C-alpha atoms as a printed R data frame, in Angstrom:
    type eleno elety resid chain resno       x       y       z
1   ATOM     1    CA   UNK     A     1 117.542  80.352  54.343
2   ATOM     2    CA   UNK     A     2 117.876  81.058  57.817
3   ATOM     3    CA   UNK     A     3 115.460  81.755  60.727
4   ATOM     4    CA   UNK     A     4 116.557  85.820  60.751
5   ATOM     5    CA   UNK     A     5 116.087  86.290  57.188
6   ATOM     6    CA   UNK     A     6 113.068  84.164  57.418
7   ATOM     7    CA   UNK     A     7 111.298  86.470  60.166
8   ATOM     8    CA   UNK     A     8 113.201  89.490  58.547
9   ATOM     9    CA   UNK     A     9 111.226  88.565  55.199
10  ATOM    10    CA   UNK     A    10 107.447  88.383  56.614
11  ATOM    11    CA   UNK     A    11 108.390  91.147  58.667
12  ATOM    12    CA   UNK     A    12 109.239  93.230  55.468
13  ATOM    13    CA   UNK     A    13 106.027  92.074  53.572
14  ATOM    14    CA   UNK     A    14 103.825  93.220  56.730
15  ATOM    15    CA   UNK     A    15 105.496  96.456  56.761
16  ATOM    16    CA   UNK     A    16 104.576  96.637  52.757
17  ATOM    17    CA   UNK     A    17 101.265  95.734  53.107
18  ATOM    18    CA   UNK     A    18 100.413  98.468  55.944
19  ATOM    19    CA   UNK     A    19 102.090 100.684  53.829
20  ATOM    20    CA   UNK     A    20  99.252 100.222  50.894
21  ATOM    21    CA   UNK     A    21  96.535 100.822  53.555
22  ATOM    22    CA   UNK     A    22  95.010 104.014  53.940
23  ATOM    23    CA   UNK     A    23  95.470 105.415  57.338
24  ATOM    24    CA   UNK     A    24  92.294 105.281  59.638
25  ATOM    25    CA   UNK     A    25  94.665 107.039  62.544
26  ATOM    26    CA   UNK     A    26  90.792 109.263  63.927
27  ATOM    27    CA   UNK     A    27  88.661 105.929  64.123
28  ATOM    28    CA   UNK     A    28  91.374 103.898  66.537
29  ATOM    29    CA   UNK     A    29  89.827 103.539  70.374
30  ATOM    30    CA   UNK     A    30  93.076 104.874  72.528
31  ATOM    31    CA   UNK     A    31  92.662 103.941  76.359
32  ATOM    32    CA   UNK     A    32  94.871 105.330  78.481
33  ATOM    33    CA   UNK     A    33  96.019 103.451  82.372
34  ATOM    34    CA   UNK     A    34  98.180 103.381  84.709
35  ATOM    35    CA   UNK     A    35  99.603 102.961  87.939
36  ATOM    36    CA   UNK     A    36 101.873 105.023  90.584
37  ATOM    37    CA   UNK     A    37 103.064 102.698  93.854
38  ATOM    38    CA   UNK     A    38 104.623 104.594  96.888
39  ATOM    39    CA   UNK     A    39 107.010 102.529  99.137
40  ATOM    40    CA   UNK     A    40 108.532 102.286 102.121
41  ATOM    41    CA   UNK     A    41 111.791  99.627 102.267
42  ATOM    42    CA   UNK     A    42 113.589  98.432 105.142
43  ATOM    43    CA   UNK     A    43 115.638  95.953 106.811
44  ATOM    44    CA   UNK     A    44 119.023  94.152 105.772
45  ATOM    45    CA   UNK     A    45 118.695  96.059 102.525
46  ATOM    46    CA   UNK     A    46 122.592  95.633 102.013
47  ATOM    47    CA   UNK     A    47 122.924  91.815 102.224
48  ATOM    48    CA   UNK     A    48 119.731  91.744 100.106
49  ATOM    49    CA   UNK     A    49 121.676  93.358  97.079
50  ATOM    50    CA   UNK     A    50 124.986  93.218  97.619
51  ATOM    51    CA   UNK     A    51 125.438  96.964  97.319
52  ATOM    52    CA   UNK     A    52 125.787 100.400  99.481
53  ATOM    53    CA   UNK     A    53 122.087 100.771  99.633
54  ATOM    54    CA   UNK     A    54 120.404 102.787 103.114
55  ATOM    55    CA   UNK     A    55 118.410 100.631 105.041
56  ATOM    56    CA   UNK     A    56 115.198 102.509 105.162
57  ATOM    57    CA   UNK     A    57 113.943 104.482 102.241
58  ATOM    58    CA   UNK     A    58 111.129 105.639 100.267
59  ATOM    59    CA   UNK     A    59 110.784 104.986  96.423
60  ATOM    60    CA   UNK     A    60 107.886 105.299  93.150
61  ATOM    61    CA   UNK     A    61 107.478 103.232  90.922
62  ATOM    62    CA   UNK     A    62 104.969 105.098  88.141
63  ATOM    63    CA   UNK     A    63 103.505 104.067  84.415
64  ATOM    64    CA   UNK     A    64 101.371 105.400  82.138
65  ATOM    65    CA   UNK     A    65 100.303 103.403  79.505
66  ATOM    66    CA   UNK     A    66  98.537 104.318  76.009
67  ATOM    67    CA   UNK     A    67  96.655 101.630  74.106
68  ATOM    68    CA   UNK     A    68  95.244 102.590  70.665
69  ATOM    69    CA   UNK     A    69  92.872 100.050  69.272
70  ATOM    70    CA   UNK     A    70  90.959  99.144  66.157
71  ATOM    71    CA   UNK     A    71  88.666  96.109  65.164
72  ATOM    72    CA   UNK     A    72  87.942  95.486  61.369
73  ATOM    73    CA   UNK     A    73  84.444  94.005  60.978
74  ATOM    74    CA   UNK     A    74  84.696  92.120  57.976
75  ATOM    75    CA   UNK     A    75  87.238  89.898  59.682
76  ATOM    76    CA   UNK     A    76  87.316  90.572  63.396
77  ATOM    77    CA   UNK     A    77  90.384  90.908  63.484
78  ATOM    78    CA   UNK     A    78  92.017  93.670  66.395
79  ATOM    79    CA   UNK     A    79  94.702  95.430  66.490
80  ATOM    80    CA   UNK     A    80  96.641  98.468  67.115
81  ATOM    81    CA   UNK     A    81  99.662  99.824  69.157
82  ATOM    82    CA   UNK     A    82 100.680 100.224  73.134
83  ATOM    83    CA   UNK     A    83 102.873 102.457  74.854
84  ATOM    84    CA   UNK     A    84 104.330 101.974  78.693
85  ATOM    85    CA   UNK     A    85 105.892 105.255  79.684
86  ATOM    86    CA   UNK     A    86 108.088 105.145  83.161
87  ATOM    87    CA   UNK     A    87 107.102 108.633  84.821
88  ATOM    88    CA   UNK     A    88 109.547 108.953  87.597
89  ATOM    89    CA   UNK     A    89 111.738 111.386  87.883
90  ATOM    90    CA   UNK     A    90 114.861 109.334  87.414
91  ATOM    91    CA   UNK     A    91 113.090 107.675  84.490
92  ATOM    92    CA   UNK     A    92 112.218 110.637  83.009
93  ATOM    93    CA   UNK     A    93 115.123 112.255  82.322
94  ATOM    94    CA   UNK     A    94 116.136 109.621  80.462
95  ATOM    95    CA   UNK     A    95 114.781 107.486  78.184
96  ATOM    96    CA   UNK     A    96 110.415 107.511  79.388
97  ATOM    97    CA   UNK     A    97 109.425 104.402  77.800
98  ATOM    98    CA   UNK     A    98 109.763 101.057  79.444
99  ATOM    99    CA   UNK     A    99 107.442  99.047  76.515
100 ATOM   100    CA   UNK     A   100 106.304  99.686  73.298
101 ATOM   101    CA   UNK     A   101 104.585  97.467  70.691
102 ATOM   102    CA   UNK     A   102 102.153  96.246  67.764
103 ATOM   103    CA   UNK     A   103  99.395  93.428  68.387
104 ATOM   104    CA   UNK     A   104  97.532  91.876  65.756
105 ATOM   105    CA   UNK     A   105  95.049  89.251  67.653
106 ATOM   106    CA   UNK     A   106  92.463  87.342  65.535
107 ATOM   107    CA   UNK     A   107  91.074  83.730  65.270
108 ATOM   108    CA   UNK     A   108  95.064  83.096  63.941
109 ATOM   109    CA   UNK     A   109  96.064  83.681  67.067
110 ATOM   110    CA   UNK     A   110  97.961  86.926  68.834
111 ATOM   111    CA   UNK     A   111 101.425  88.714  67.467
112 ATOM   112    CA   UNK     A   112 103.325  90.992  68.906
113 ATOM   113    CA   UNK     A   113 106.003  93.037  67.293
114 ATOM   114    CA   UNK     A   114 108.206  95.227  69.278
115 ATOM   115    CA   UNK     A   115 109.919  95.951  73.154
116 ATOM   116    CA   UNK     A   116 108.026  93.413  74.589
117 ATOM   117    CA   UNK     A   117 108.640  89.974  76.733
118 ATOM   118    CA   UNK     A   118 109.552  87.165  75.174
119 ATOM   119    CA   UNK     A   119 107.554  83.802  76.112
120 ATOM   120    CA   UNK     A   120 109.685  82.972  78.448
121 ATOM   121    CA   UNK     A   121 109.451  85.782  80.755
122 ATOM   122    CA   UNK     A   122 105.364  85.731  79.840
123 ATOM   123    CA   UNK     A   123 104.298  82.269  80.176
124 ATOM   124    CA   UNK     A   124 106.427  81.047  82.716
125 ATOM   125    CA   UNK     A   125 104.933  79.793  85.424
126 ATOM   126    CA   UNK     A   126 105.827  79.820  89.699
127 ATOM   127    CA   UNK     A   127 105.335  80.456  93.159
128 ATOM   128    CA   UNK     A   128 105.750  84.381  92.191
129 ATOM   129    CA   UNK     A   129 102.461  83.576  90.236
130 ATOM   130    CA   UNK     A   130 100.595  83.333  92.687
131 ATOM   131    CA   UNK     A   131 102.059  85.938  95.145
132 ATOM   132    CA   UNK     A   132  99.967  88.635  97.028
133 ATOM   133    CA   UNK     A   133 102.025  91.788  98.181
134 ATOM   134    CA   UNK     A   134 104.763  93.528  95.428
135 ATOM   135    CA   UNK     A   135 105.016  89.580  94.309
136 ATOM   136    CA   UNK     A   136 106.454  87.696  97.304
137 ATOM   137    CA   UNK     A   137 109.765  86.390  95.460
138 ATOM   138    CA   UNK     A   138 109.435  88.412  92.137
139 ATOM   139    CA   UNK     A   139 108.629  91.374  94.502
140 ATOM   140    CA   UNK     A   140 110.326  94.719  95.233
141 ATOM   141    CA   UNK     A   141 114.131  94.023  94.979
142 ATOM   142    CA   UNK     A   142 115.213  94.379  98.132
143 ATOM   143    CA   UNK     A   143 113.109  91.311  99.019
144 ATOM   144    CA   UNK     A   144 113.328  89.641  95.706
145 ATOM   145    CA   UNK     A   145 117.066  88.492  96.575
146 ATOM   146    CA   UNK     A   146 117.448  85.244  94.868
147 ATOM   147    CA   UNK     A   147 117.234  84.581  91.371
148 ATOM   148    CA   UNK     A   148 114.059  82.473  91.082
149 ATOM   149    CA   UNK     A   149 113.756  81.807  87.169
150 ATOM   150    CA   UNK     A   150 116.230  81.811  84.313
151 ATOM   151    CA   UNK     A   151 117.396  84.203  81.853
152 ATOM   152    CA   UNK     A   152 115.150  85.989  79.735
153 ATOM   153    CA   UNK     A   153 114.923  88.393  76.623
154 ATOM   154    CA   UNK     A   154 113.841  91.052  78.628
155 ATOM   155    CA   UNK     A   155 112.361  93.662  76.273
156 ATOM   156    CA   UNK     A   156 114.790  93.923  73.524
157 ATOM   157    CA   UNK     A   157 112.847  94.433  70.234
158 ATOM   158    CA   UNK     A   158 111.486  90.937  69.190
159 ATOM   159    CA   UNK     A   159 108.660  88.992  67.048
160 ATOM   160    CA   UNK     A   160 106.381  86.952  69.185
161 ATOM   161    CA   UNK     A   161 103.350  84.472  68.501
162 ATOM   162    CA   UNK     A   162 100.932  82.615  70.552
163 ATOM   163    CA   UNK     A   163  98.992  79.865  68.547
164 ATOM   164    CA   UNK     A   164  94.807  80.050  69.227
165 ATOM   165    CA   UNK     A   165  93.483  78.094  72.454
166 ATOM   166    CA   UNK     A   166  92.635  74.760  71.469
167 ATOM   167    CA   UNK     A   167  91.254  72.185  74.073
168 ATOM   168    CA   UNK     A   168  92.972  74.465  76.603
169 ATOM   169    CA   UNK     A   169  96.679  74.250  75.256
170 ATOM   170    CA   UNK     A   170  98.320  76.648  73.437
171 ATOM   171    CA   UNK     A   171 101.804  77.771  71.641
172 ATOM   172    CA   UNK     A   172 103.673  80.571  72.098
173 ATOM   173    CA   UNK     A   173 107.155  81.476  69.939
174 ATOM   174    CA   UNK     A   174 109.140  84.471  69.999
175 ATOM   175    CA   UNK     A   175 112.031  85.403  68.406
176 ATOM   176    CA   UNK     A   176 114.747  88.510  69.432
177 ATOM   177    CA   UNK     A   177 117.809  89.158  67.040
178 ATOM   178    CA   UNK     A   178 120.332  91.246  69.757
179 ATOM   179    CA   UNK     A   179 119.373  90.617  73.698
180 ATOM   180    CA   UNK     A   180 119.732  94.219  75.533
181 ATOM   181    CA   UNK     A   181 118.991  96.027  72.215
182 ATOM   182    CA   UNK     A   182 116.149  97.982  72.251
183 ATOM   183    CA   UNK     A   183 114.309 101.122  70.001
184 ATOM   184    CA   UNK     A   184 115.692 102.788  66.627
185 ATOM   185    CA   UNK     A   185 118.963 101.645  67.560
186 ATOM   186    CA   UNK     A   186 121.055  98.844  65.113
187 ATOM   187    CA   UNK     A   187 123.269  96.518  67.633
188 ATOM   188    CA   UNK     A   188 126.543  96.684  67.173
189 ATOM   189    CA   UNK     A   189 127.901  93.237  67.886
190 ATOM   190    CA   UNK     A   190 131.633  94.379  68.161
191 ATOM   191    CA   UNK     A   191 131.310  95.635  71.546
192 ATOM   192    CA   UNK     A   192 129.633  94.422  74.667
193 ATOM   193    CA   UNK     A   193 125.909  96.200  73.762
194 ATOM   194    CA   UNK     A   194 124.947  92.685  72.599
195 ATOM   195    CA   UNK     A   195 126.700  89.498  74.208
196 ATOM   196    CA   UNK     A   196 123.801  87.426  72.871
197 ATOM   197    CA   UNK     A   197 121.989  87.174  69.453
198 ATOM   198    CA   UNK     A   198 119.043  84.983  67.722
199 ATOM   199    CA   UNK     A   199 117.323  84.428  71.033
200 ATOM   200    CA   UNK     A   200 114.481  82.080  70.664
201 ATOM   201    CA   UNK     A   201 111.473  81.347  73.184
202 ATOM   202    CA   UNK     A   202 109.083  78.737  73.086
203 ATOM   203    CA   UNK     A   203 106.380  77.609  76.088
204 ATOM   204    CA   UNK     A   204 103.632  75.269  75.971
205 ATOM   205    CA   UNK     A   205 100.594  76.785  78.203
206 ATOM   206    CA   UNK     A   206  97.739  74.352  79.287
207 ATOM   207    CA   UNK     A   207  94.757  76.230  81.356
208 ATOM   208    CA   UNK     A   208  91.497  74.265  81.877
209 ATOM   209    CA   UNK     A   209  89.588  72.232  84.847
210 ATOM   210    CA   UNK     A   210  90.572  68.202  86.329
211 ATOM   211    CA   UNK     A   211  88.271  67.387  88.545
212 ATOM   212    CA   UNK     A   212  86.441  70.673  89.980
213 ATOM   213    CA   UNK     A   213  90.356  71.869  90.212
214 ATOM   214    CA   UNK     A   214  91.994  75.183  88.168
215 ATOM   215    CA   UNK     A   215  94.802  73.892  86.512
216 ATOM   216    CA   UNK     A   216  97.480  76.307  85.013
217 ATOM   217    CA   UNK     A   217 100.420  74.874  83.632
218 ATOM   218    CA   UNK     A   218 103.498  75.698  81.209
219 ATOM   219    CA   UNK     A   219 106.750  74.974  80.084
220 ATOM   220    CA   UNK     A   220 108.947  77.187  78.683
221 ATOM   221    CA   UNK     A   221 113.057  77.447  77.137
222 ATOM   222    CA   UNK     A   222 115.192  79.687  75.113
223 ATOM   223    CA   UNK     A   223 118.342  79.361  73.315
224 ATOM   224    CA   UNK     A   224 120.576  82.162  72.206
225 ATOM   225    CA   UNK     A   225 123.867  82.548  70.359
226 ATOM   226    CA   UNK     A   226 126.649  83.504  72.517
227 ATOM   227    CA   UNK     A   227 128.792  87.305  71.177
228 ATOM   228    CA   UNK     A   228 131.714  88.627  72.800
229 ATOM   229    CA   UNK     A   229 133.070  85.879  74.324
230 ATOM   230    CA   UNK     A   230 129.756  84.361  75.608
231 ATOM   231    CA   UNK     A   231 129.172  80.414  74.513
232 ATOM   232    CA   UNK     A   232 125.639  79.879  73.431
233 ATOM   233    CA   UNK     A   233 122.991  79.748  75.828
234 ATOM   234    CA   UNK     A   234 120.316  77.360  77.261
235 ATOM   235    CA   UNK     A   235 117.392  77.800  80.021
236 ATOM   236    CA   UNK     A   236 114.066  76.009  81.099
237 ATOM   237    CA   UNK     A   237 111.272  76.194  83.715
238 ATOM   238    CA   UNK     A   238 108.694  74.186  84.139
239 ATOM   239    CA   UNK     A   239 105.662  75.140  86.403
240 ATOM   240    CA   UNK     A   240 102.276  74.865  87.417
241 ATOM   241    CA   UNK     A   241  99.318  76.647  89.609
242 ATOM   242    CA   UNK     A   242  96.344  74.579  91.030
243 ATOM   243    CA   UNK     A   243  93.520  76.529  92.420
244 ATOM   244    CA   UNK     A   244  90.298  75.181  94.922
245 ATOM   245    CA   UNK     A   245  88.130  77.784  96.569
246 ATOM   246    CA   UNK     A   246  89.985  80.690  96.502
247 ATOM   247    CA   UNK     A   247  93.224  78.942  97.638
248 ATOM   248    CA   UNK     A   248  96.136  78.164  95.751
249 ATOM   249    CA   UNK     A   249  99.287  75.954  95.738
250 ATOM   250    CA   UNK     A   250 102.381  76.557  92.770
251 ATOM   251    CA   UNK     A   251 105.504  75.465  92.265
252 ATOM   252    CA   UNK     A   252 108.533  75.403  89.342
253 ATOM   253    CA   UNK     A   253 112.033  73.985  88.895
254 ATOM   254    CA   UNK     A   254 114.259  76.032  86.569
255 ATOM   255    CA   UNK     A   255 117.436  75.313  85.041
256 ATOM   256    CA   UNK     A   256 120.355  77.012  82.793
257 ATOM   257    CA   UNK     A   257 123.386  76.190  81.144
258 ATOM   258    CA   UNK     A   258 125.918  79.223  80.319
259 ATOM   259    CA   UNK     A   259 124.203  82.350  81.553
260 ATOM   260    CA   UNK     A   260 124.519  85.908  80.842
261 ATOM   261    CA   UNK     A   261 127.082  87.863  83.042
262 ATOM   262    CA   UNK     A   262 129.674  85.088  83.756
263 ATOM   263    CA   UNK     A   263 128.821  81.425  82.062
264 ATOM   264    CA   UNK     A   264 127.500  79.729  85.145
265 ATOM   265    CA   UNK     A   265 125.029  76.848  85.104
266 ATOM   266    CA   UNK     A   266 122.283  77.084  87.300
267 ATOM   267    CA   UNK     A   267 118.939  75.067  88.674
268 ATOM   268    CA   UNK     A   268 116.288  76.350  90.998
269 ATOM   269    CA   UNK     A   269 113.319  75.898  92.299
270 ATOM   270    CA   UNK     A   270 110.067  77.618  93.933
271 ATOM   271    CA   UNK     A   271 106.887  76.784  96.146
272 ATOM   272    CA   UNK     A   272 103.997  78.374  97.621
273 ATOM   273    CA   UNK     A   273 100.571  78.896  98.507
274 ATOM   274    CA   UNK     A   274  98.094  81.895  98.830
275 ATOM   275    CA   UNK     A   275  94.470  82.163  99.659
276 ATOM   276    CA   UNK     A   276  91.697  85.237  99.265
277 ATOM   277    CA   UNK     A   277  90.846  85.755 103.235
278 ATOM   278    CA   UNK     A   278  87.220  88.503 103.116
279 ATOM   279    CA   UNK     A   279  89.194  92.019 101.312
280 ATOM   280    CA   UNK     A   280  92.792  90.559 101.809
281 ATOM   281    CA   UNK     A   281  95.131  87.968  99.940
282 ATOM   282    CA   UNK     A   282  97.899  86.131 101.489
283 ATOM   283    CA   UNK     A   283 100.560  84.205 100.086
284 ATOM   284    CA   UNK     A   284 104.380  82.463 101.347
285 ATOM   285    CA   UNK     A   285 106.597  81.651  98.158
286 ATOM   286    CA   UNK     A   286 109.722  79.961  98.790
287 ATOM   287    CA   UNK     A   287 112.791  80.415  96.251
288 ATOM   288    CA   UNK     A   288 115.825  78.006  96.442
289 ATOM   289    CA   UNK     A   289 118.954  78.255  93.973
290 ATOM   290    CA   UNK     A   290 119.797  74.234  94.118
291 ATOM   291    CA   UNK     A   291 123.345  74.836  92.093
292 ATOM   292    CA   UNK     A   292 124.291  78.252  91.737
293 ATOM   293    CA   UNK     A   293 127.412  79.948  90.132
294 ATOM   294    CA   UNK     A   294 129.487  82.767  88.912
295 ATOM   295    CA   UNK     A   295 128.665  84.808  91.828
296 ATOM   296    CA   UNK     A   296 125.092  82.767  92.646
297 ATOM   297    CA   UNK     A   297 125.350  80.653  95.308
298 ATOM   298    CA   UNK     A   298 122.878  77.969  96.831
299 ATOM   299    CA   UNK     A   299 120.846  80.520  98.293
300 ATOM   300    CA   UNK     A   300 116.894  80.615  99.490
301 ATOM   301    CA   UNK     A   301 114.335  83.334 100.259
302 ATOM   302    CA   UNK     A   302 111.363  82.971 101.767
303 ATOM   303    CA   UNK     A   303 108.848  85.868 101.701
304 ATOM   304    CA   UNK     A   304 105.360  86.030 103.154
305 ATOM   305    CA   UNK     A   305 103.252  89.015 101.396
306 ATOM   306    CA   UNK     A   306  99.757  90.216 101.781
307 ATOM   307    CA   UNK     A   307  97.693  92.167  99.324
308 ATOM   308    CA   UNK     A   308  94.392  94.672 101.099
309 ATOM   309    CA   UNK     A   309  92.003  97.144  99.039
310 ATOM   310    CA   UNK     A   310  91.551 100.504 100.756
311 ATOM   311    CA   UNK     A   311  89.583 102.564  98.286
312 ATOM   312    CA   UNK     A   312  88.461 101.559  94.316
313 ATOM   313    CA   UNK     A   313  91.701 101.780  92.505
314 ATOM   314    CA   UNK     A   314  93.602 102.212  96.172
315 ATOM   315    CA   UNK     A   315  95.537  99.162  97.589
316 ATOM   316    CA   UNK     A   316  97.960  98.481 100.776
317 ATOM   317    CA   UNK     A   317 100.719  95.812  99.494
318 ATOM   318    CA   UNK     A   318 103.661  94.510 102.100
319 ATOM   319    CA   UNK     A   319 106.497  91.750 101.753
320 ATOM   320    CA   UNK     A   320 108.774  90.844 104.364
321 ATOM   321    CA   UNK     A   321 111.354  87.873 103.533
322 ATOM   322    CA   UNK     A   322 113.793  86.417 105.384
323 ATOM   323    CA   UNK     A   323 117.194  85.177 102.610
324 ATOM   324    CA   UNK     A   324 120.367  83.958 102.091
325 ATOM   325    CA   UNK     A   325 121.656  84.456  98.796
326 ATOM   326    CA   UNK     A   326 125.053  82.255  99.760
327 ATOM   327    CA   UNK     A   327 127.200  84.548  97.480
328 ATOM   328    CA   UNK     A   328 129.893  85.362  99.979
329 ATOM   329    CA   UNK     A   329 130.590  87.274 103.292
330 ATOM   330    CA   UNK     A   330 127.486  88.965 105.086
331 ATOM   331    CA   UNK     A   331 124.348  88.195 102.381
332 ATOM   332    CA   UNK     A   332 121.748  86.812 104.778
333 ATOM   333    CA   UNK     A   333 119.019  88.613 106.853
334 ATOM   334    CA   UNK     A   334 115.345  90.288 106.684
335 ATOM   335    CA   UNK     A   335 113.658  92.822 104.624
336 ATOM   336    CA   UNK     A   336 110.562  93.975 103.720
337 ATOM   337    CA   UNK     A   337 108.525  96.650 102.233
338 ATOM   338    CA   UNK     A   338 105.382  99.007 102.287
339 ATOM   339    CA   UNK     A   339 103.424  99.638  99.281
340 ATOM   340    CA   UNK     A   340 100.496 102.089  98.802
341 ATOM   341    CA   UNK     A   341  99.265 101.250  94.573
342 ATOM   342    CA   UNK     A   342  96.921 103.541  93.084
343 ATOM   343    CA   UNK     A   343  95.968 102.039  89.498
344 ATOM   344    CA   UNK     A   344  93.572 103.341  87.144
């Protein structure tokens, strides 16, 4: 039996069991959270994004998250569902849902079924992991001008599982039948909708303390079958974060073969440092593509970031980036973003 059919069979059995259990919707605990970011972005935006972007603008990013959860007293299993709604003017006129999934957590580990990040995106580590501001090299678009990690399956509909943590180690795996396919849509493989299928991701994560140092490390990888003339894809990322007395350093090395969007082979690295100084968090993060192709040159990006709490639930955040995308033409410069964030 192939992997796809084995997973589909397992999903079908779970669905059958769910249909046999009476509804207990009234007993679920419902939590609502969310955030709204208001940003001022400016600088060499056109060079950073590779388009005709304005050199200065205001932007917003708003999400509302709804979680319904229940814990079974007999087994200790916690289960439920989460929906993350996009609430900005443009996205709300289209599809307002960012991610949504069913979760089942217990002594056996954790299961996610729905439109959610795969193991690579969820467990990869690098300089961006410790970044302050809007995320450093993984911050708002104008400061994230250079690729810093391998491709992943995004929010495409998938099944994901993580084992329990044993001696600091946990293992995760996720399966996405068709990439760029979400919701109640059956992918059409005879057009450009799904260029990759059977996207399998796996990762090993370690978290613990060694000699007074806090250590977080991971190795993740993925493989996928190409459609519509695309070759099969492979990608990996190894990274770690080390912390001591409020200071952190982090780094990663990544690579991919036959990447989406042109089939290029690429490699890159990241490095960064961060510190908490009273009410402020600071970080300096760096990304370098060491071997680029398919329109992505050997670019680099250095981002200085800061965050400071203003009021409970309100923060001021910002990044300044010095970048060279090395993709041809005028594609270097300086960009910045200042953001007010309210989260509840």
